[in-house]
N, C-alpha and C positions, 0 to 999 in steps of 0.2 A: 504494500500500500504506500502510495506516495504522499508526502506531507508538504504543506505550503511552507515556503521559506520566506518569501516576500510578496507583498502586494504593493504595486506602484500605480499611482494615478497621475495623469498629466491633463490639466485643464487649459483650454484656450480662452484666455482672458482678453484677447485682442478683438478686432473687428470680426464679427461672425456673419457671413452672408450665406445664402442658400447653398447647400452642398459642401460647405467647409466643415471640418471636424470640430466637435465641442469637447470631447473627452476621449482619452485613450487609457486603457487599463491593462496592466500586465500582472498575471499571477504566476509566480515562479516557484517550482516544486523542487524537492531535494534530488530528484532524478534528472534535473537540468531541463525538464520540459517546461513550456510556457504556454499559457492561455492568454491570447491577446485580443482585445475587443476595442473597436473604434465606434464611437457614437457620432453620427453626422447631424448637421442641422437640416434635416429633411422631414417632411410630414409623415412619410411611411418608408419602410425598408431602410430605417435609419441606423442600423448596426451592422457591423461586419466583424466576424470572429474568426481568428486563425489560431492554429496550434503549430508550434515549432520547438526546436531544441537548441539550447545554447551549447557551444563547445566548452570543454572544461576550462580553458583559459578565460573565456568570457564570464562563465559562472563564477570562477574564483575571483576575478577582478571585481565583479559586482559585490560579492560578499565582503571582500577586503575593503572596498571603498565605503560600504556601509559602516564597517567597524571604525574607519577613520573619522567619520562624522558623528558617531554616536555621542560623543562628549562635546561637540561643537555645534550649538544651536544658533548659528549665525542667522540673523534676520537681514534680508536684502530688500530695500525699498525700491519699488519700480511701479510704473503706472500702467503698463501694458505688456502683453506677451503671454508666456506660458507659466503656469504654476504647477508645482509637483508636490506629491505626498508620498512618503515612504513608510511602510509598516513591516517590521521584521517579526517573524514567528518562530517559536520553538515548541515542538510537540503539540501543535494546534493552538497554542496560546500566544497572544500578542506580548512581545517582550520589549519592543521599542517602536516609537513612532515619531516621525518628523512631520508636523502638521503642514497642511497645504500652504505653499509659499514659493517664492522665487529661488532659483538656484544659481543665478548669475554670479560668477566669481568664486563659487565654491567648487573647486576642481574635482574632488571625489564624486560629487553629485553630477557634475557636468560629464564626467567620464562614464557614469552609469547611463545617463541619458544618451550619450553618443552610441554606446553599445546597443541599446534597445531601439533607438530610432533608425539604425542601419539594418535592422533585421527585416 
């Protein structure tokens, strides 16, 4: 049985027109599989869900970068763009959360975003 390791949300706080994305969600499991869902600004058929696998280096990098930011709750002021939320789990229980906010200039979080957005 696979267990959830991370849940990550990315919200579009920019200008949202018809057909643009509003929210992206990644659920990452301990077997390196990922459930990825995109919510679009459309009246119907507004979600797209994919499943993929991370390679070991990507998975390890994401986990290591989460560990780097766990004790650094930097707040970034911005007026527009994308906001991110990160929730780490162990044995099905939430053990750490970075609330929804900007990640600009926070290298470990930007590195995680780069890995996920390239998939």
